[in-house]
A tleap script that builds the chain and sets N, CA, C and O, in Angstrom:
source leaprc.protein.ff14SB
mol = sequence {
  NMET GLU THR LEU ILE GLY LEU ALA VAL ILE
  PHE CYS VAL CYS PHE LEU PRO GLY ILE ILE
  THR ASN ILE LYS PHE ASP ASN ARG MET PRO
  PRO ALA GLY TYR LYS THR ASP TYR GLY THR
  MET SER HIE ASP LEU ALA MET GLY LYS SER
  LYS ASN GLU VAL MET SER LYS ALA ASN ARG
  GLY GLY TYR ASP VAL LYS CLYS
}
set mol.1.N position { 21.465 -36.118 2.500 }
set mol.1.CA position { 20.311 -35.631 1.420 }
set mol.1.C position { 18.991 -35.267 1.991 }
set mol.1.O position { 18.312 -34.243 1.930 }
set mol.2.N position { 18.803 -36.674 2.691 }
set mol.2.CA position { 17.151 -36.570 3.568 }
set mol.2.C position { 17.400 -35.448 4.665 }
set mol.2.O position { 16.276 -35.135 5.058 }
set mol.3.N position { 18.161 -34.850 5.204 }
set mol.3.CA position { 18.364 -33.822 6.059 }
set mol.3.C position { 18.016 -32.738 5.409 }
set mol.3.O position { 17.197 -31.854 5.658 }
set mol.4.N position { 18.723 -32.915 4.571 }
set mol.4.CA position { 18.436 -31.049 3.815 }
set mol.4.C position { 17.033 -30.970 3.643 }
set mol.4.O position { 16.294 -30.136 4.166 }
set mol.5.N position { 16.580 -32.255 2.574 }
set mol.5.CA position { 15.066 -32.116 2.084 }
set mol.5.C position { 13.978 -32.260 3.599 }
set mol.5.O position { 12.761 -32.091 3.525 }
set mol.6.N position { 14.472 -32.490 4.488 }
set mol.6.CA position { 13.679 -32.243 5.832 }
set mol.6.C position { 13.946 -30.685 6.309 }
set mol.6.O position { 13.087 -29.889 6.687 }
set mol.7.N position { 15.253 -30.480 6.199 }
set mol.7.CA position { 15.177 -29.124 6.928 }
set mol.7.C position { 14.283 -27.905 6.098 }
set mol.7.O position { 13.481 -27.104 6.578 }
set mol.8.N position { 14.784 -28.090 4.492 }
set mol.8.CA position { 13.367 -27.654 3.315 }
set mol.8.C position { 12.638 -27.532 3.820 }
set mol.8.O position { 12.402 -26.346 4.051 }
set mol.9.N position { 11.724 -28.485 4.387 }
set mol.9.CA position { 10.077 -28.881 4.637 }
set mol.9.C position { 10.049 -27.768 5.783 }
set mol.9.O position { 9.332 -26.779 5.636 }
set mol.10.N position { 10.931 -27.958 7.062 }
set mol.10.CA position { 10.623 -27.473 8.044 }
set mol.10.C position { 10.594 -25.848 7.950 }
set mol.10.O position { 10.061 -25.029 8.699 }
set mol.11.N position { 11.438 -25.656 6.640 }
set mol.11.CA position { 11.419 -23.904 6.650 }
set mol.11.C position { 10.118 -23.362 6.076 }
set mol.11.O position { 9.420 -22.392 6.374 }
set mol.12.N position { 10.013 -24.472 5.001 }
set mol.12.CA position { 8.693 -23.785 4.548 }
set mol.12.C position { 7.312 -23.643 5.364 }
set mol.12.O position { 6.427 -22.798 5.223 }
set mol.13.N position { 7.396 -24.736 6.272 }
set mol.13.CA position { 6.217 -24.931 6.774 }
set mol.13.C position { 6.398 -23.499 8.271 }
set mol.13.O position { 5.551 -22.623 8.446 }
set mol.14.N position { 7.520 -23.636 9.010 }
set mol.14.CA position { 7.741 -22.676 10.194 }
set mol.14.C position { 7.678 -21.241 9.756 }
set mol.14.O position { 6.872 -20.387 10.128 }
set mol.15.N position { 8.791 -21.108 8.794 }
set mol.15.CA position { 9.265 -19.705 8.675 }
set mol.15.C position { 8.345 -18.715 7.398 }
set mol.15.O position { 7.824 -17.602 7.473 }
set mol.16.N position { 8.432 -19.542 6.456 }
set mol.16.CA position { 7.821 -19.194 5.212 }
set mol.16.C position { 6.254 -17.839 5.231 }
set mol.16.O position { 6.107 -16.827 4.546 }
set mol.17.N position { 5.326 -18.460 6.348 }
set mol.17.CA position { 4.376 -17.708 6.712 }
set mol.17.C position { 4.671 -16.329 7.226 }
set mol.17.O position { 4.038 -15.319 6.922 }
set mol.18.N position { 5.786 -16.401 8.105 }
set mol.18.CA position { 6.104 -15.291 8.733 }
set mol.18.C position { 6.956 -14.428 8.039 }
set mol.18.O position { 7.256 -13.387 8.623 }
set mol.19.N position { 7.453 -14.643 6.829 }
set mol.19.CA position { 8.369 -13.957 6.130 }
set mol.19.C position { 7.037 -13.170 4.675 }
set mol.19.O position { 6.945 -12.006 4.285 }
set mol.20.N position { 6.528 -13.964 4.405 }
set mol.20.CA position { 5.451 -13.721 3.646 }
set mol.20.C position { 4.416 -12.282 4.111 }
set mol.20.O position { 4.133 -11.258 3.490 }
set mol.21.N position { 4.042 -12.776 5.477 }
set mol.21.CA position { 3.599 -11.633 6.213 }
set mol.21.C position { 4.080 -10.239 6.111 }
set mol.21.O position { 3.506 -9.297 5.565 }
set mol.22.N position { 5.442 -10.253 6.837 }
set mol.22.CA position { 6.352 -9.216 6.703 }
set mol.22.C position { 6.140 -8.592 5.363 }
set mol.22.O position { 5.418 -7.595 5.366 }
set mol.23.N position { 6.704 -9.045 4.041 }
set mol.23.CA position { 6.735 -8.410 2.965 }
set mol.23.C position { 5.364 -7.678 2.650 }
set mol.23.O position { 5.383 -6.499 2.299 }
set mol.24.N position { 4.120 -8.411 2.782 }
set mol.24.CA position { 3.263 -7.860 2.514 }
set mol.24.C position { 2.671 -6.829 3.659 }
set mol.24.O position { 1.650 -6.181 3.424 }
set mol.25.N position { 3.197 -6.747 4.594 }
set mol.25.CA position { 3.012 -5.748 5.411 }
set mol.25.C position { 3.920 -4.296 5.084 }
set mol.25.O position { 3.354 -3.204 5.057 }
set mol.26.N position { 5.136 -4.422 4.886 }
set mol.26.CA position { 6.131 -3.903 4.506 }
set mol.26.C position { 5.291 -3.071 3.059 }
set mol.26.O position { 4.980 -1.880 3.049 }
set mol.27.N position { 5.099 -3.866 2.145 }
set mol.27.CA position { 4.634 -2.957 1.067 }
set mol.27.C position { 3.153 -2.737 0.724 }
set mol.27.O position { 2.780 -2.515 -0.428 }
set mol.28.N position { 2.449 -2.799 1.623 }
set mol.28.CA position { 1.027 -2.647 1.765 }
set mol.28.C position { 0.518 -0.952 1.375 }
set mol.28.O position { 1.058 -0.025 1.979 }
set mol.29.N position { -0.372 -0.730 0.504 }
set mol.29.CA position { -0.575 0.686 0.275 }
set mol.29.C position { -2.071 0.697 0.686 }
set mol.29.O position { -2.848 -0.182 0.313 }
set mol.30.N position { -2.459 1.810 1.527 }
set mol.30.CA position { -4.321 1.886 1.456 }
set mol.30.C position { -4.827 2.075 0.529 }
set mol.30.O position { -4.185 2.654 -0.348 }
set mol.31.N position { -6.099 1.716 0.291 }
set mol.31.CA position { -6.742 2.021 -1.284 }
set mol.31.C position { -7.187 3.555 -1.344 }
set mol.31.O position { -7.638 4.138 -0.359 }
set mol.32.N position { -7.010 4.168 -2.631 }
set mol.32.CA position { -7.452 5.102 -2.747 }
set mol.32.C position { -8.627 5.861 -2.159 }
set mol.32.O position { -9.788 5.453 -2.171 }
set mol.33.N position { -8.104 7.276 -1.524 }
set mol.33.CA position { -9.216 8.003 -0.615 }
set mol.33.C position { -8.987 7.262 0.988 }
set mol.33.O position { -9.861 7.098 1.839 }
set mol.34.N position { -8.015 7.014 1.046 }
set mol.34.CA position { -7.874 6.290 2.553 }
set mol.34.C position { -6.103 6.397 2.977 }
set mol.34.O position { -5.123 6.366 2.232 }
set mol.35.N position { -6.206 6.548 4.652 }
set mol.35.CA position { -4.670 6.386 5.052 }
set mol.35.C position { -4.617 5.414 6.348 }
set mol.35.O position { -5.474 5.117 7.180 }
set mol.36.N position { -3.406 5.079 6.199 }
set mol.36.CA position { -3.082 4.323 7.338 }
set mol.36.C position { -2.997 5.332 8.661 }
set mol.36.O position { -2.401 6.405 8.749 }
set mol.37.N position { -3.818 4.609 9.692 }
set mol.37.CA position { -3.696 5.377 11.000 }
set mol.37.C position { -2.637 5.175 11.763 }
set mol.37.O position { -2.883 4.782 12.903 }
set mol.38.N position { -1.455 5.338 11.449 }
set mol.38.CA position { -0.570 5.009 12.742 }
set mol.38.C position { -0.419 5.042 14.073 }
set mol.38.O position { 0.325 4.421 14.832 }
set mol.39.N position { -1.333 5.955 14.260 }
set mol.39.CA position { -1.508 6.373 15.975 }
set mol.39.C position { -2.401 5.337 16.683 }
set mol.39.O position { -2.408 5.265 17.912 }
set mol.40.N position { -3.043 4.653 16.023 }
set mol.40.CA position { -4.092 3.305 16.538 }
set mol.40.C position { -3.225 2.122 16.413 }
set mol.40.O position { -3.005 1.268 17.272 }
set mol.41.N position { -2.741 2.204 15.152 }
set mol.41.CA position { -1.041 1.223 15.171 }
set mol.41.C position { -0.757 0.914 16.484 }
set mol.41.O position { -1.180 0.030 17.229 }
set mol.42.N position { 0.374 2.183 16.688 }
set mol.42.CA position { 0.800 2.309 17.927 }
set mol.42.C position { 0.641 1.985 19.154 }
set mol.42.O position { 1.426 1.569 20.007 }
set mol.43.N position { -0.903 2.311 19.161 }
set mol.43.CA position { -1.564 2.271 20.796 }
set mol.43.C position { -1.863 1.094 20.949 }
set mol.43.O position { -1.777 0.649 22.094 }
set mol.44.N position { -2.270 0.284 19.958 }
set mol.44.CA position { -2.584 -0.888 19.840 }
set mol.44.C position { -0.976 -1.973 20.552 }
set mol.44.O position { -1.011 -2.838 21.427 }
set mol.45.N position { -0.147 -1.629 20.015 }
set mol.45.CA position { 1.279 -1.981 20.569 }
set mol.45.C position { 1.552 -1.328 21.675 }
set mol.45.O position { 2.714 -1.626 21.950 }
set mol.46.N position { 1.266 -0.831 22.220 }
set mol.46.CA position { 1.676 -0.373 23.486 }
set mol.46.C position { 0.603 -0.925 24.491 }
set mol.46.O position { 0.879 -0.874 25.690 }
set mol.47.N position { -0.851 -1.557 24.007 }
set mol.47.CA position { -1.328 -1.572 24.562 }
set mol.47.C position { -1.200 -3.184 24.928 }
set mol.47.O position { -1.764 -3.606 25.938 }
set mol.48.N position { -0.566 -3.920 24.215 }
set mol.48.CA position { -0.198 -5.373 24.593 }
set mol.48.C position { -0.544 -5.891 23.614 }
set mol.48.O position { -0.087 -7.021 23.792 }
set mol.49.N position { -1.126 -5.915 22.486 }
set mol.49.CA position { -1.207 -6.468 21.031 }
set mol.49.C position { 0.299 -7.026 20.776 }
set mol.49.O position { 1.327 -6.431 21.099 }
set mol.50.N position { 0.213 -8.381 20.083 }
set mol.50.CA position { 1.481 -8.800 19.587 }
set mol.50.C position { 1.756 -7.734 18.265 }
set mol.50.O position { 0.966 -6.902 17.818 }
set mol.51.N position { 3.280 -8.076 17.752 }
set mol.51.CA position { 3.506 -7.283 16.408 }
set mol.51.C position { 2.842 -8.117 15.267 }
set mol.51.O position { 2.700 -7.581 14.168 }
set mol.52.N position { 2.356 -9.620 15.505 }
set mol.52.CA position { 1.842 -10.218 14.380 }
set mol.52.C position { 0.422 -10.244 14.377 }
set mol.52.O position { -0.172 -10.880 13.506 }
set mol.53.N position { -0.411 -9.385 15.593 }
set mol.53.CA position { -1.961 -9.234 15.159 }
set mol.53.C position { -1.787 -7.765 15.022 }
set mol.53.O position { -2.810 -7.317 14.504 }
set mol.54.N position { -1.152 -7.072 15.202 }
set mol.54.CA position { -1.286 -5.790 14.494 }
set mol.54.C position { -0.679 -5.897 12.705 }
set mol.54.O position { -1.139 -5.231 11.777 }
set mol.55.N position { 0.062 -6.568 12.642 }
set mol.55.CA position { 0.456 -6.632 11.020 }
set mol.55.C position { -0.837 -7.635 10.486 }
set mol.55.O position { -1.172 -7.475 9.313 }
set mol.56.N position { -1.430 -8.459 11.138 }
set mol.56.CA position { -2.121 -9.035 10.082 }
set mol.56.C position { -3.715 -7.889 10.311 }
set mol.56.O position { -4.597 -7.902 9.453 }
set mol.57.N position { -3.779 -7.322 11.113 }
set mol.57.CA position { -5.105 -6.540 11.218 }
set mol.57.C position { -5.115 -5.667 10.321 }
set mol.57.O position { -6.135 -5.483 9.657 }
set mol.58.N position { -3.410 -4.593 10.017 }
set mol.58.CA position { -3.064 -3.806 8.735 }
set mol.58.C position { -3.209 -4.665 7.493 }
set mol.58.O position { -3.878 -4.192 6.574 }
set mol.59.N position { -2.697 -5.805 7.355 }
set mol.59.CA position { -2.950 -6.343 6.264 }
set mol.59.C position { -4.878 -6.717 5.724 }
set mol.59.O position { -5.342 -7.200 4.691 }
set mol.60.N position { -5.456 -6.267 6.849 }
set mol.60.CA position { -6.659 -6.635 6.388 }
set mol.60.C position { -7.598 -5.059 6.040 }
set mol.60.O position { -8.632 -4.991 5.375 }
set mol.61.N position { -7.075 -4.226 6.524 }
set mol.61.CA position { -6.945 -2.779 6.204 }
set mol.61.C position { -7.797 -2.718 7.435 }
set mol.61.O position { -8.836 -2.058 7.400 }
set mol.62.N position { -7.372 -3.474 8.723 }
set mol.62.CA position { -7.772 -2.479 9.908 }
set mol.62.C position { -7.734 -1.608 10.374 }
set mol.62.O position { -8.476 -1.408 11.336 }
set mol.63.N position { -6.675 -0.459 9.841 }
set mol.63.CA position { -6.245 0.813 9.885 }
set mol.63.C position { -6.484 1.487 8.987 }
set mol.63.O position { -5.659 2.349 8.687 }
set mol.64.N position { -7.460 1.377 8.372 }
set mol.64.CA position { -7.343 2.472 7.015 }
set mol.64.C position { -8.508 3.312 7.461 }
set mol.64.O position { -9.562 2.774 7.802 }
set mol.65.N position { -8.315 4.894 7.471 }
set mol.65.CA position { -9.487 5.563 7.383 }
set mol.65.C position { -9.522 6.336 6.640 }
set mol.65.O position { -8.409 6.689 6.251 }
set mol.66.N position { -10.871 7.136 5.929 }
set mol.66.CA position { -11.061 8.017 5.296 }
set mol.66.C position { -9.920 9.455 5.496 }
set mol.66.O position { -9.579 10.049 6.519 }
set mol.67.N position { -9.630 9.619 4.374 }
set mol.67.CA position { -8.642 10.811 4.530 }
set mol.67.C position { -9.627 12.331 4.702 }
set mol.67.O position { -9.066 13.418 4.840 }
savepdb mol mol.pdb
quit
């Protein structure tokens, strides 16, 4: 029983934040009057930024540009 509880705690600490970030990234819509700049996002990925850095920036609105 202790092993099961320990595994649940490890899952919540290690994997749950990444899963939540992915869900936010997949379901995010830009504010009204803005669009997501996928070209800049792809450029950042091609220049060596990690997927997590790009996803975090997108979730913060870093790739939103006016229409």
